[in-house]
N, C-alpha and C positions, 0 to 999 in steps of 0.2 A: 304203236304197240311194241312192247318189249318182250323178247323171249325170256321166259322165267327160268330161274335156276333153283335147284334143290341145295339147301345148305346143310352141311354135316359138320360135327365137331368130334374129335379126339384129336247231132248233126252229122258229120261224115267221119268215119273212123278208118283206121288201117286194120282190117281184119287179119288176124294171124293165128297160127297154131303153134303152141310151144311144145317142143319135144326136148326133154331134158332142159337145157338152158338156151336152146336155139330158137329164135323166132323166125318162122318161115312166112313171108308176106304173101298173102293171096290176092288182096285187093288194095289198091293204093290210090289215095287222093290227097292233094295238097290243100284243099279247101280249108280255110281256117287255121292253117299252120303258120307259125312264126318262123323268123330266121333262126338259124342255129349254126352248129359247126359244119364246115365242109372239110374235105380231105386236107386242105392246106392249113387248117387251124389246129389239127390234131398233133400232139407231141407224145412220142413214146419215151418212157423212162429208160435210162441206161440200166444195164444189168450189173448188179454188184452182189457179191455173196458175203454173208456174215462169216467172220472168222470162227473157226472151231473153238469150242470151249476148252480151256486148259483146266482140267479138274484134278490135277495132282495135288497131294496134300500140301498145305501151306507152310509146313515146318518139319522139324525133326520127328521121325516116327519112333515110338517107343512101344515096348510090350507091356508097360505098366497099365493096369486097368483103371480108367476113370469113370465115375458114375455117369450113366445116361438115363436114369429113371425118369427124369422130368423133361421129356421131349413131347410136346403137344402138337397135334396136327389139326388144322382147320381147312376145310375145303368147300368149294362150290363146284357142282357138276351140272352140265346142261340137263334141263328137265327132259328135253327130247333127245333120246339116244336111239339111233336107228340100226337095225340089223345089218351086219356086213358093211355098214357105213361108219357108224361111230358117233362120237361126241367130243367134248372137251372138258378139261378139268383145270381149275385154278386152285393152287395149294399155298397155304401159309404155314410156317413152322415157328413154334415158340420154344425158346431155350430157357428152361427152368433150372439149369445146372450152375455150379460155381465156375466152371470152365467154359471156354468158347466152344461153339458148335460149328462144324463145317459140313455142309450138305453138298455132295458132289454128284448126285443123281437122284431123280425121283420118278415115280411111275404109278401105273394102275395095273393090277393083275386080276383077270377073270378067273374065279375059283374053279369053275366047271372044266375049263380047258387048260388051266395053268399058263395061259398066254399073258405075257407081261409087255406093256408098252412103256418105254423109259425115255427120259430126256436128261442129258448131262447138264449140270450146272456147276457153279463155283461160288457158293454163298457162305460167308462167315456170319454167324449170329452170336452176338454178345449175350451174356447172362441177362435174363429177364427181358429180352428183346424178341419181338415177333416180326417176321419178315416174309414177304411174298416171294415165291420161287418162280412165278410166271405161269404160263399156260402149257398144258400137255394135250396134244391132239392124239386121239386113240381110235382104233376100230372096235367093233363090237361083235359078239356072237349072235346066234339066231334069236328071233324075237321071243319074248316071255320074261318072267321074273328071273333076274340073274344076280348072283352074288359076286362081289368084288372086294379087294383090299387095296389100300394105298400103301406104297412101299417107298422108303427113302434110304439112301446110302449115306452114312455119316461117319465122321471122326469127331472125337471129343478131346479137348486140350486140358492140361493142368490149369490151376487157377491163374498162373502167370502167362499162359498162352504160349509157352516156349516148347512144349512137347505135345505130340498128338498120338492118340490111340485110335487106330483104324477099326471102328466097330463093325462096319459092313452094313448089311441090310436090316432094317426094322420095318415091321408090318403093322398096320392098323388092325382093329377088329374087323370082322366081316360085315359088310353092308349089302343091301339089296336094292336094285333099281329095276324098273320095267323097260326092257328094250322093245322099241316099237317096230312093226313091220314097215317096209318101204311103202311110199305113197304111189299113186297112179298119175300118169301124165294127164294134163288138163289142156283144153282148148282155151286160148287166151287172146282177147282182142287187144291190139296195140295201137296207142295213139302217140304219134311222134310230134313233139313241140307244139301241141295245141295251144293257141294263143293265150287263153285264160291262165292255164297252169304255167306256161312259159313266162309270162310277165309276173305272175305271183311269186314264182321261185326267184327269178332274176332281179326283182326289186329288193330281194333280201340277200342275195349272193354279193359278196364284196371281197375282192382280192387284196384291197388295201387295209381293211379293218382287222386282218388276222396276222399282222406281222409278229406279234408276240408268240403265237403258236408256231409260225414258220421258223422263227429264231430257235425255239425249243427243239423242233424237229431236226434242224440242221446242226444243232449242238451235239445231238446223239448220232446223226447220220450225215456227215458233212459232204460237200461237193455239189456238183450240178445235179439236176433232177434225176433221181434214180429209184429203182424198185424198193430199196430198203427204206427210203423216205416215205413211201406210201404206207408200208407196214408201221413205221414210226408215227405217222399221222394218226393211224388207227389207235395205236397205243396211247398217244398223248390225249386224244379226245376221250377215250374210254377212262383214263386215269384222272382226268381233270374236269370233265363235264358230266355232272350227275344226270341220270335219266329221271325225268319228272313226268308223271302220268299226264296224259292229254286232258285238258280242261274241256268243259262243255262248250266254251266259246270257240274252240279250235283256232286260237290265235297262233300265227306262224311268226316266230322271231327272226330278226335279222341276224346275220353272223355276229355282228358287234354286240347285239343284245344277249345272245347266248354266251359269248365270252364274258360279258359283264356279270351276268347272273350265275355263271358257272353251272348252268343246268338248262334242260329243255327236253321236249318229247322227240319222237322219231323224226318228224319233219325238221325240227331245229338242228338235231344232230346231223342229218343228211345235208342241210344247207351249209353248216359249218365245215364239214369234211370237204364238200365240193369247193368251198371258198379257199381252204388251205391248199388243196391240190392245185387249184388254179394259180394261187400265189407262188407255189413252188415251181410252176412252169408246166404243169400237166393239164390234162383234159378230163373233166368229170361230168357226170350226169346225176340228176335226182330222179328216181323212179317211184311212182305212186301207184300203189295197189290197194285193194280193199282193206281198210283198217291199218295201213302201214305205208311208210316211205323209207327208201334206202338209197345210198349213193353207189355209183359204179365209176370206175376209172379206166380209161383207155390204156391198155398195157401191151398189146401185141397186134401185129397185122397179119401174122401167119402162124401155123402150128409150131414151127421151129422156135419162133420167139415165145410162144405160149409155154413151151416146155422149159425154156430158160427162166421164164418168170416163176414157174412152179418150183424149180430147183432153188432159185434164189430165196423165195419165201419160205420154203422148207428149211433152208439154212438159218434164216432169221428165227424160226421157232424151234430149231434144234431137233428136227425129226427127219426121217427118211422121206424122200418125195413120194414113195409108194403109200405112206401113211397119211400124208398131207392131202386133205380134201379141199379142192379149190373150186369155188363157184364163180361163174361168169356168165354174161350175156353176149350175144354175137349180133353183128350187123354187117353191112357191106364193107365197112372199114376194117373190121377185125374183132378183137376181144376186149370186153369191158369187165374188169374185176369187181366183184362185190366187196364193198368195204362198209358193212353194216355194224356200227358200234352197239346196236341193240339186238343183234342176232347172235349166232355162234361167236364166241369171244376171241376171234382172231381175224386178221385181214384175209379175205378170201373165204371166210366161213359162210355157212348157210344163213341167208337172211331170215328174219322173223316172218311169220305168215307164209312159210314155204316148207317143202318137204323133199327129201331125196327120192329118186325113183329107181336108182340102181346103185350097187356097191361100187361102181366105177366112178361115181361122182355126179351123174346126171341128176337134175332136180327140176322142180316146177314151183311157181308161186301158187299159193292157195287163194286164187282170185280169178274172176272172169275177165279182168282187164289189167292193163299196165300202161300208165302214162309215162313216157320216156322224155325227159326234159334236159336239154343241153344247158349246163351251168356256165353261161357266158358272162354273167354279170351285167348284161345289157338288155334292156327291154325293147319292144318294138310296137308299132302302131300301124293300123291300116285305116284309121279315121273312123267314120260313122259306123262301119260294120264290125268293129271290134267285138269279140265275145270271148 
C-alpha cells in the first residue's frame, strides 16, 4: 500500500505491545523461527553531515527590474498531515521568463499562525525549464481545516544571465488541507524471522544484483558505509523505481526484477532497499504489517548515536533537527530507521499504514501484527517441519 499524496498546481508468536515505536516483548518462543542477524552481524553506519547549502546569488547583483511574472509552482503534499507532527512537501518550479531563475529557499506558511517552515536551496532554472527543489519537512497546527501558502525566494537574471535582480519572496495563492488529530497507541503482536516469511523475503534479497544502484548512491555520497548513503538509497529508489499498485496475485519480485522493471509494489520496494543497504555494508530488515511492507535499517546502538543519526539526516534534508520527524523501531540491539519509499517522502519518515501518537515523534503501525524479517539474503531449512 502506498501513502497517497494530494497534488496541487500554481502457530507461536512473539506477543508484544507497541508504545510509540518501541516493541516490548511479553512472551517469547523460538519455535518456527529461522536464522537471522546476531550482534556480530550488525554494522552501524558512520556519521557524516551534509554540507550547508551556499545560497548566495550566482552573479552580479543589480537594481534593474527583470520580469518574473511567469514563475509557476507545482507541488505534492502528504495527504496525511498530523496536528503538531506535520507532513512533507515536494515542490517543482517552472521558469517561463526570458532570463534565468535562481531559487535560494522555499517553504510552507500556515496562514492562521503565520508560521513558516523554510529550506535553503541553490537551484538555477533556465527559461522554459521545470525543476524539482526537493522535499520540505514541516510541522502543523492543531487539527482541522487549515489554510497554507507556498513561498519561494528567488532572483531573476537578464536574458544573458550576467546580472541578477534579487526579487525576494513570492507566495502562492491560499490552499486548504485537513490536519488530522494524532492517533492512539495500539497493541501489536510481533513475529521475528518466522520461517515462511524469512525464506520468502530472503529468496528475493540479493546484495549482488543491485550494484547499479550501489554505484549511483556512492557517486552522490562517496566513502565507506555512512548515514548519508542510507538517505541517498531512499532518494535513488524513490526517484528511479515507480510505485505500482499490488496485483491480485500478490507476486513478490526479486531485487533484480524490480530493477529491471523499474517498478514494484511496497514489498518489492522494501526488498530492493534492503538489498541495496546490505550491498553497501549495512544491516536491514523487511517489516510486514496488514496491507503493507516497509524496510528498516540498523543505525544506532544507543541514544547518543541515535541523536547523531537524527542530526545527520536533518542536515541531508536541510532542516533543523527539531523539525525533522524520525521514525524507528527498537530491539535489544538498538535502533532501526524506517526507510519506506512508499510512506512519508523522506528517509526516516512515517511508514504507510501508520500514524503518529505524539508531537515528539512517537508512532504506531495501524496493524494488529508485525512480522520482522532480517534481510540476510540467505534462506534456511529445518527439513520436514518447515512452514
